[in-house]
Backbone as JSON Lines, residues from 0, in Angstrom:
{"i":0,"aa":"M","n":[47.73,10.08,7.75],"ca":[47.83,8.66,7.79],"c":[47.43,8.13,9.15]}
{"i":1,"aa":"K","n":[46.63,7.12,9.22],"ca":[46.16,6.56,10.48],"c":[47.24,5.71,11.12]}
{"i":2,"aa":"F","n":[47.11,5.48,12.41],"ca":[48.11,4.63,13.12],"c":[48.17,3.24,12.5]}
{"i":3,"aa":"A","n":[47.02,2.69,12.15],"ca":[47.01,1.34,11.54],"c":[47.9,1.3,10.25]}
{"i":4,"aa":"D","n":[47.79,2.36,9.46],"ca":[48.58,2.42,8.25],"c":[50.05,2.51,8.55]}
{"i":5,"aa":"R","n":[50.43,3.33,9.55],"ca":[51.84,3.43,9.94],"c":[52.38,2.13,10.51]}
{"i":6,"aa":"L","n":[51.53,1.48,11.35],"ca":[51.94,0.21,11.92],"c":[52.11,-0.86,10.83]}
{"i":7,"aa":"N","n":[51.14,-0.94,9.94],"ca":[51.27,-1.97,8.86],"c":[52.45,-1.68,7.96]}
{"i":8,"aa":"E","n":[52.79,-0.44,7.72],"ca":[53.97,-0.14,6.91],"c":[55.24,-0.57,7.65]}
{"i":9,"aa":"A","n":[55.29,-0.35,8.97],"ca":[56.45,-0.75,9.73],"c":[56.59,-2.27,9.76]}
{"i":10,"aa":"V","n":[55.49,-2.96,9.84],"ca":[55.48,-4.44,9.8],"c":[55.94,-4.89,8.42]}
{"i":11,"aa":"A","n":[55.43,-4.29,7.39],"ca":[55.82,-4.65,6.02],"c":[57.31,-4.44,5.8]}
{"i":12,"aa":"Q","n":[57.84,-3.34,6.32],"ca":[59.25,-3.07,6.22],"c":[60.08,-4.14,6.93]}
{"i":13,"aa":"W","n":[59.68,-4.53,8.12],"ca":[60.3,-5.55,8.88],"c":[60.29,-6.87,8.1]}
{"i":14,"aa":"E","n":[59.12,-7.19,7.48],"ca":[59.02,-8.42,6.72],"c":[59.94,-8.4,5.53]}
{"i":15,"aa":"R","n":[60.05,-7.28,4.85],"ca":[60.98,-7.16,3.69],"c":[62.42,-7.39,4.13]}
{"i":16,"aa":"V","n":[62.82,-6.76,5.22],"ca":[64.17,-6.9,5.71],"c":[64.49,-8.3,6.17]}
{"i":17,"aa":"N","n":[63.56,-8.93,6.86],"ca":[63.8,-10.22,7.48],"c":[63.38,-11.42,6.62]}
{"i":18,"aa":"G","n":[62.65,-11.15,5.54],"ca":[62.26,-12.2,4.61],"c":[61.26,-13.2,5.18]}
{"i":19,"aa":"T","n":[60.48,-12.78,6.18],"ca":[59.49,-13.66,6.77],"c":[58.29,-12.82,7.2]}
{"i":20,"aa":"R","n":[57.13,-13.48,7.35],"ca":[55.92,-12.82,7.71],"c":[55.9,-12.54,9.21]}
{"i":21,"aa":"M","n":[55.28,-11.41,9.62],"ca":[55.11,-11.05,11.03],"c":[53.61,-10.96,11.28]}
{"i":22,"aa":"S","n":[53.04,-12.03,11.87],"ca":[51.6,-12.02,12.17],"c":[51.35,-11.18,13.41]}
{"i":23,"aa":"S","n":[50.11,-10.84,13.66],"ca":[49.76,-10.09,14.85],"c":[50.14,-10.88,16.08]}
{"i":24,"aa":"R","n":[49.93,-12.17,16.06],"ca":[50.28,-13.05,17.18],"c":[51.79,-13.01,17.47]}
{"i":25,"aa":"S","n":[52.57,-13.09,16.4],"ca":[54.03,-13.06,16.55],"c":[54.49,-11.69,17.04]}
{"i":26,"aa":"L","n":[53.93,-10.63,16.53],"ca":[54.27,-9.29,17.0],"c":[53.94,-9.15,18.47]}
{"i":27,"aa":"A","n":[52.74,-9.56,18.86],"ca":[52.33,-9.47,20.27],"c":[53.29,-10.27,21.17]}
{"i":28,"aa":"F","n":[53.68,-11.45,20.72],"ca":[54.62,-12.26,21.48],"c":[55.96,-11.54,21.68]}
{"i":29,"aa":"R","n":[56.46,-10.98,20.58],"ca":[57.77,-10.29,20.61],"c":[57.71,-9.03,21.49]}
{"i":30,"aa":"V","n":[56.63,-8.3,21.39],"ca":[56.48,-7.1,22.21],"c":[56.36,-7.47,23.68]}
{"i":31,"aa":"T","n":[55.62,-8.54,23.99],"ca":[55.5,-9.03,25.34],"c":[56.86,-9.48,25.87]}
{"i":32,"aa":"Q","n":[57.61,-10.19,25.04],"ca":[58.94,-10.66,25.41],"c":[59.87,-9.46,25.67]}
{"i":33,"aa":"A","n":[59.63,-8.36,24.98],"ca":[60.45,-7.16,25.14],"c":[60.06,-6.35,26.37]}
{"i":34,"aa":"G","n":[59.09,-6.82,27.1],"ca":[58.73,-6.19,28.38],"c":[57.46,-5.41,28.41]}
{"i":35,"aa":"H","n":[56.7,-5.45,27.32],"ca":[55.41,-4.73,27.33],"c":[54.29,-5.7,26.97]}
{"i":36,"aa":"P","n":[53.67,-6.33,27.97],"ca":[52.64,-7.32,27.66],"c":[51.46,-6.73,26.83]}
{"i":37,"aa":"V","n":[51.14,-7.47,25.76],"ca":[50.04,-7.06,24.89],"c":[49.45,-8.32,24.25]}
{"i":38,"aa":"S","n":[48.17,-8.32,24.05],"ca":[47.53,-9.49,23.44],"c":[47.56,-9.44,21.93]}
{"i":39,"aa":"A","n":[47.51,-10.57,21.33],"ca":[47.47,-10.66,19.84],"c":[46.17,-10.02,19.33]}
{"i":40,"aa":"T","n":[45.12,-10.18,20.11],"ca":[43.83,-9.55,19.71],"c":[43.95,-8.03,19.61]}
{"i":41,"aa":"Y","n":[44.61,-7.44,20.59],"ca":[44.77,-5.96,20.59],"c":[45.65,-5.54,19.43]}
{"i":42,"aa":"V","n":[46.75,-6.25,19.21],"ca":[47.63,-5.93,18.09],"c":[46.84,-6.05,16.77]}
{"i":43,"aa":"S","n":[46.05,-7.07,16.65],"ca":[45.23,-7.24,15.44],"c":[44.25,-6.08,15.27]}
{"i":44,"aa":"Q","n":[43.65,-5.61,16.39],"ca":[42.72,-4.51,16.32],"c":[43.45,-3.22,15.92]}
{"i":45,"aa":"L","n":[44.67,-3.06,16.43],"ca":[45.48,-1.88,16.01],"c":[45.79,-1.94,14.5]}
{"i":46,"aa":"R","n":[46.15,-3.11,14.01],"ca":[46.52,-3.27,12.61],"c":[45.32,-3.08,11.68]}
{"i":47,"aa":"S","n":[44.13,-3.46,12.16],"ca":[42.95,-3.3,11.32],"c":[42.3,-1.93,11.43]}
{"i":48,"aa":"G","n":[42.73,-1.13,12.43],"ca":[42.16,0.19,12.64],"c":[40.96,0.19,13.55]}
{"i":49,"aa":"N","n":[40.59,-0.96,14.11],"ca":[39.47,-0.99,15.04],"c":[39.79,-0.34,16.35]}
{"i":50,"aa":"R","n":[41.07,-0.32,16.71],"ca":[41.56,0.43,17.85],"c":[42.63,1.35,17.3]}
{"i":51,"aa":"N","n":[42.66,2.57,17.79],"ca":[43.61,3.51,17.16],"c":[44.33,4.46,18.15]}
{"i":52,"aa":"N","n":[44.28,4.15,19.41],"ca":[44.91,5.02,20.38],"c":[45.78,4.28,21.38]}
{"i":53,"aa":"P","n":[46.84,3.59,20.89],"ca":[47.65,2.83,21.83],"c":[48.48,3.8,22.7]}
{"i":54,"aa":"T","n":[48.92,3.31,23.84],"ca":[49.73,4.16,24.69],"c":[51.07,4.42,24.05]}
{"i":55,"aa":"P","n":[51.67,5.51,24.4],"ca":[53.05,5.75,23.9],"c":[54.02,4.62,24.24]}
{"i":56,"aa":"A","n":[53.84,4.04,25.44],"ca":[54.72,2.96,25.84],"c":[54.6,1.77,24.91]}
{"i":57,"aa":"L","n":[53.36,1.44,24.48],"ca":[53.16,0.35,23.54],"c":[53.76,0.68,22.18]}
{"i":58,"aa":"V","n":[53.53,1.89,21.73],"ca":[54.05,2.33,20.43],"c":[55.58,2.23,20.44]}
{"i":59,"aa":"N","n":[56.19,2.66,21.54],"ca":[57.66,2.57,21.64],"c":[58.14,1.11,21.64]}
{"i":60,"aa":"A","n":[57.41,0.25,22.37],"ca":[57.76,-1.16,22.41],"c":[57.67,-1.81,21.04]}
{"i":61,"aa":"I","n":[56.6,-1.52,20.32],"ca":[56.43,-2.06,18.96],"c":[57.54,-1.54,18.05]}
{"i":62,"aa":"A","n":[57.83,-0.26,18.17],"ca":[58.9,0.34,17.34],"c":[60.23,-0.36,17.59]}
{"i":63,"aa":"R","n":[60.52,-0.62,18.87],"ca":[61.78,-1.33,19.19],"c":[61.81,-2.72,18.57]}
{"i":64,"aa":"V","n":[60.72,-3.45,18.71],"ca":[60.66,-4.83,18.17],"c":[60.82,-4.79,16.63]}
{"i":65,"aa":"L","n":[60.21,-3.84,15.99],"ca":[60.26,-3.77,14.52],"c":[61.51,-2.97,14.02]}
{"i":66,"aa":"S","n":[62.28,-2.45,14.93],"ca":[63.44,-1.61,14.58],"c":[62.98,-0.52,13.58]}
{"i":67,"aa":"A","n":[61.91,0.16,13.97],"ca":[61.32,1.15,13.06],"c":[60.99,2.41,13.84]}
{"i":68,"aa":"E","n":[60.87,3.5,13.11],"ca":[60.32,4.72,13.72],"c":[58.82,4.62,13.6]}
{"i":69,"aa":"L","n":[58.16,4.75,14.7],"ca":[56.7,4.63,14.72],"c":[56.17,5.64,15.68]}
{"i":70,"aa":"T","n":[55.15,6.4,15.23],"ca":[54.52,7.36,16.14],"c":[53.03,7.03,16.24]}
{"i":71,"aa":"R","n":[52.49,7.46,17.35],"ca":[51.04,7.23,17.58],"c":[50.21,8.19,16.76]}
{"i":72,"aa":"C","n":[50.72,9.39,16.5],"ca":[49.92,10.43,15.87],"c":[50.59,11.03,14.67]}
{"i":73,"aa":"D","n":[49.79,11.58,13.78],"ca":[50.35,12.35,12.67],"c":[50.98,13.63,13.17]}
{"i":74,"aa":"A","n":[51.86,14.22,12.36],"ca":[52.54,15.43,12.71],"c":[51.53,16.58,12.91]}
{"i":75,"aa":"D","n":[50.38,16.51,12.17],"ca":[49.39,17.62,12.26],"c":[48.22,17.23,13.15]}
{"i":76,"aa":"A","n":[48.41,16.28,14.08],"ca":[47.34,15.82,14.93],"c":[46.94,16.91,15.94]}
{"i":77,"aa":"G","n":[45.82,16.72,16.53],"ca":[45.27,17.7,17.48],"c":[45.82,17.48,18.9]}
{"i":78,"aa":"P","n":[45.2,18.15,19.85],"ca":[45.67,18.14,21.23],"c":[45.63,16.75,21.87]}
{"i":79,"aa":"E","n":[44.84,15.83,21.35],"ca":[44.74,14.51,21.92],"c":[46.07,13.73,21.77]}
{"i":80,"aa":"C","n":[46.97,14.24,20.96],"ca":[48.26,13.63,20.74],"c":[49.4,14.41,21.33]}
{"i":81,"aa":"A","n":[49.09,15.41,22.13],"ca":[50.15,16.19,22.78],"c":[50.91,15.28,23.76]}
{"i":82,"aa":"P","n":[52.17,15.52,23.96],"ca":[52.95,14.71,24.92],"c":[52.26,14.73,26.25]}
{"i":83,"aa":"A","n":[52.22,13.58,26.91],"ca":[51.55,13.45,28.19],"c":[52.48,12.76,29.17]}
{"i":84,"aa":"D","n":[52.0,12.67,30.39],"ca":[52.77,12.0,31.42],"c":[53.17,10.58,31.04]}
{"i":85,"aa":"E","n":[52.26,9.89,30.33],"ca":[52.56,8.52,29.94],"c":[53.69,8.47,28.93]}
{"i":86,"aa":"T","n":[53.9,9.55,28.18],"ca":[55.01,9.61,27.26],"c":[56.32,9.63,28.02]}
{"i":87,"aa":"V","n":[56.36,10.38,29.1],"ca":[57.55,10.45,29.92],"c":[57.76,9.11,30.59]}
{"i":88,"aa":"A","n":[56.71,8.49,31.1],"ca":[56.83,7.2,31.76],"c":[57.38,6.16,30.79]}
{"i":89,"aa":"A","n":[57.03,6.23,29.53],"ca":[57.48,5.26,28.54],"c":[58.96,5.32,28.29]}
{"i":90,"aa":"T","n":[59.58,6.43,28.63],"ca":[61.03,6.63,28.41],"c":[61.85,6.1,29.57]}
{"i":91,"aa":"V","n":[61.26,5.78,30.68],"ca":[61.97,5.3,31.85],"c":[62.49,3.89,31.6]}
{"i":92,"aa":"T","n":[63.78,3.66,31.74],"ca":[64.37,2.36,31.42],"c":[64.19,1.37,32.56]}
{"i":93,"aa":"N","n":[64.05,1.82,33.78],"ca":[63.87,0.88,34.89],"c":[62.43,0.36,34.82]}
{"i":94,"aa":"R","n":[62.3,-0.95,34.54],"ca":[60.99,-1.53,34.26],"c":[60.03,-1.37,35.46]}
{"i":95,"aa":"T","n":[60.52,-1.55,36.68],"ca":[59.7,-1.47,37.87],"c":[59.22,-0.03,38.09]}
{"i":96,"aa":"L","n":[60.11,0.94,37.93],"ca":[59.75,2.31,38.07],"c":[58.75,2.74,37.0]}
{"i":97,"aa":"R","n":[59.01,2.27,35.74],"ca":[58.07,2.53,34.64],"c":[56.69,2.0,34.94]}
{"i":98,"aa":"R","n":[56.64,0.8,35.52],"ca":[55.32,0.21,35.9],"c":[54.62,1.07,36.95]}
{"i":99,"aa":"L","n":[55.38,1.55,37.93],"ca":[54.81,2.43,38.94],"c":[54.24,3.68,38.33]}
{"i":100,"aa":"L","n":[54.99,4.34,37.45],"ca":[54.54,5.56,36.82],"c":[53.29,5.34,35.97]}
{"i":101,"aa":"I","n":[53.3,4.26,35.18],"ca":[52.14,3.97,34.33],"c":[50.92,3.66,35.19]}
{"i":102,"aa":"S","n":[51.15,2.92,36.31],"ca":[50.04,2.6,37.21],"c":[49.45,3.84,37.85]}
{"i":103,"aa":"A","n":[50.3,4.82,38.14],"ca":[49.87,6.03,38.79],"c":[49.2,7.03,37.82]}
{"i":104,"aa":"H","n":[49.46,6.84,36.53],"ca":[48.9,7.78,35.53],"c":[47.39,7.8,35.61]}
{"i":105,"aa":"G","n":[46.83,9.0,35.7],"ca":[45.39,9.15,35.72],"c":[44.76,9.21,37.12]}
{"i":106,"aa":"L","n":[45.6,8.95,38.15],"ca":[45.07,9.06,39.51],"c":[44.82,10.56,39.83]}
{"i":107,"aa":"S","n":[43.98,10.75,40.82],"ca":[43.66,12.12,41.25],"c":[44.9,12.75,41.88]}
{"i":108,"aa":"P","n":[44.95,14.09,41.89],"ca":[46.08,14.75,42.55],"c":[46.22,14.35,44.02]}
{"i":109,"aa":"E","n":[45.16,14.06,44.66],"ca":[45.21,13.63,46.08],"c":[45.88,12.25,46.17]}
{"i":110,"aa":"S","n":[45.52,11.36,45.28],"ca":[46.12,10.04,45.28],"c":[47.61,10.06,44.95]}
{"i":111,"aa":"I","n":[47.96,10.94,44.0],"ca":[49.38,11.11,43.61],"c":[50.15,11.61,44.84]}
{"i":112,"aa":"E","n":[49.57,12.57,45.57],"ca":[50.25,13.1,46.75],"c":[50.4,12.01,47.79]}
{"i":113,"aa":"M","n":[49.39,11.17,47.99],"ca":[49.52,10.11,48.96],"c":[50.6,9.08,48.51]}
{"i":114,"aa":"L","n":[50.65,8.82,47.25],"ca":[51.7,7.92,46.73],"c":[53.08,8.49,46.93]}
{"i":115,"aa":"A","n":[53.25,9.8,46.69],"ca":[54.53,10.45,46.94],"c":[54.92,10.42,48.44]}
{"i":116,"aa":"D","n":[53.91,10.63,49.29],"ca":[54.18,10.58,50.75],"c":[54.62,9.15,51.15]}
{"i":117,"aa":"L","n":[53.97,8.16,50.58],"ca":[54.3,6.78,50.85],"c":[55.71,6.46,50.4]}
{"i":118,"aa":"A","n":[56.07,6.93,49.21],"ca":[57.43,6.72,48.7],"c":[58.46,7.38,49.62]}
{"i":119,"aa":"G","n":[58.11,8.55,50.14],"ca":[59.01,9.22,51.09],"c":[59.22,8.42,52.33]}
{"i":120,"aa":"R","n":[58.15,7.79,52.8],"ca":[58.23,6.92,54.0],"c":[59.11,5.71,53.74]}
{"i":121,"aa":"F","n":[58.96,5.13,52.55],"ca":[59.84,4.01,52.16],"c":[61.29,4.42,52.14]}
{"i":122,"aa":"R","n":[61.54,5.6,51.58],"ca":[62.92,6.08,51.48],"c":[63.53,6.24,52.91]}
{"i":123,"aa":"V","n":[62.77,6.84,53.83],"ca":[63.24,7.03,55.2],"c":[63.51,5.67,55.83]}
{"i":124,"aa":"A","n":[62.58,4.72,55.64],"ca":[62.72,3.36,56.2],"c":[63.98,2.69,55.67]}
{"i":125,"aa":"E","n":[64.43,3.02,54.45],"ca":[65.63,2.46,53.87],"c":[66.85,3.3,54.09]}
{"i":126,"aa":"G","n":[66.74,4.31,55.0],"ca":[67.88,5.12,55.33],"c":[68.24,6.21,54.34]}
{"i":127,"aa":"M","n":[67.29,6.55,53.52],"ca":[67.52,7.59,52.48],"c":[66.78,8.86,52.86]}
{"i":128,"aa":"T","n":[67.12,9.96,52.17],"ca":[66.36,11.2,52.43],"c":[64.95,11.05,51.83]}
{"i":129,"aa":"P","n":[63.99,11.72,52.36],"ca":[62.59,11.53,51.9],"c":[62.38,11.88,50.44]}
{"i":130,"aa":"G","n":[63.11,12.82,49.86],"ca":[62.91,13.14,48.44],"c":[61.56,13.77,48.19]}
{"i":131,"aa":"M","n":[61.23,14.77,48.93],"ca":[59.91,15.44,48.81],"c":[59.71,15.95,47.37]}
{"i":132,"aa":"T","n":[58.53,15.72,46.83],"ca":[58.23,16.15,45.47],"c":[58.24,17.68,45.33]}
{"i":133,"aa":"A","n":[57.95,18.41,46.39],"ca":[57.97,19.85,46.31],"c":[59.4,20.38,46.09]}
{"i":134,"aa":"D","n":[60.39,19.58,46.47],"ca":[61.8,19.99,46.29],"c":[62.3,19.72,44.87]}
{"i":135,"aa":"M","n":[61.55,18.93,44.09],"ca":[62.03,18.5,42.78],"c":[61.73,19.51,41.72]}
């Protein structure tokens, strides 16, 4: 089953339970209000199958809004659906920290190291221990 099919089934279930229609615009608004900005156009593309690889964070946000279990990939999907760093970032409840993790996703190892060094400097400036990543 494609993501669009799973998404549309989750929307249909929400509509049955709530007795009202959930347009792509309304879903995008609710997901944005829940803390994950997304456009109605992108939601519409996901629902139509024109786009089929949403981030785990978006999938989780949509699932929360719809009060549904929703996954990005089928159980028998290939390596492109293996858990990734962005999956971990999506589980972080602190919105600002989650934003930092998602922003850093995909950076080169050198850039990640510079970001970790910068965070260590901020920690020292705030009177905390540096929290070296090598120690974690």
